[in-house]
N, C-alpha and C positions, 0 to 999 in steps of 0.2 A: 470497486470504484465505479464500474460501469452502471450498476443499478442506481447508485447515488447520483451519477450524472444524469441518468434518464429521469429520475424524480425531479432534480433541480431544473433541468431543461423544460420538462413538461410544465412545471409550476411558474417558471420565469419567462420562458420563451414561447409557451403554448404549442409545442410540437410533440407529436407522439414519439418520434424518433429524435435522437440528438441532432441539433442544428449544426451547421458547419463549424461554428466556433467551439461548441461543446465536443463535436467529433474530433476537432484538432487537439483539444485538451486530452481526450481519451487516447488518441494515438500517441501523444507525448507520454502519458502515464504508462501505457503499455511498453513503450520503448525503454523508459527508465526501469520498469519492473524487470524487463528482460536482462538488464545489466546489473541487477541487484546482487550483491555478494551473498545474500541470504537465500536466494532462489525461492523454492517453494516454502521455505521456513520463515519467510519474511514476517517480522513483527508488525504491529500496528504502527502507523506513522508517529504517533505521540511517544511511543517507547523506543523507536528506532534511533540508534546513535549515528546513523549515516543519513545525511540529508541528500536525497536523490534529486529533488526538484530545484530549479532556479528560484530566486526569491519571488518573482512575479507569479510563477506557477504554483509555488507553495501557498501564496495568498489566495489564489483561485481555488486550490484544493480545499483550503480551510473554509472558504465561503460555501463551497458545494457541500462539504461535510457538515457544517453548522446547520444548513438548511435541511439536508436530506437525512442526516443521522437519526434524529428523533422519529422520522416517518418510516425508517427501515423496520422498526419494531412491529408495525402493523402490516406493512407491505411485503416485507421479506424477513419474517421472524427467524428463520433458521440462519440466514446470513448475519443478522444482528446478534444472535446468540453466539455464533462462532467468533464474531468480532470481540465480544466481551471475553470469551475464553482466551483469545489471543492477547488481550490486554493483561491478563493475569500471568501469562507465561514469562519466565525470566529470560532476559535477552543478553547474550554475550556479544562483545564487539567482534567484528569480522577478523581482526588481527589475532584475537584469542583463539578463534575457531581455526584459523590457518595453522597455528602452532599445534593444536590438538589433532590435526589430521595427519601429522607426520608419522611415518612408520619408524618406531623406535626399536623394532625387532632386529634391525640390522646393526651390527656392531662395527665401529670403524676399524679399518685394517691398520695393523701396526707396522 
């Protein structure tokens, strides 16, 4: 998300580094990512069954992604390729994951 915000801010706000508004959005995005039930295995936003962002922030993220997404192919090709790979990955709901993490090796006591 950081690279997309940098592209968006440079093109819309004319700054080399994210402006205060864009920095605030990035801080919000990082905070939400830290609380994500998927952790490092987070799917792309379009495939994620959990909506992390409030409605206003979701719209802001969409706007940033619509603008910067196509430019990622030329500016950050590896990140763009990894994003496409993430889109192809099957995503399970966090509640399903929670059940699969249980240790079934222990048998209940009689």
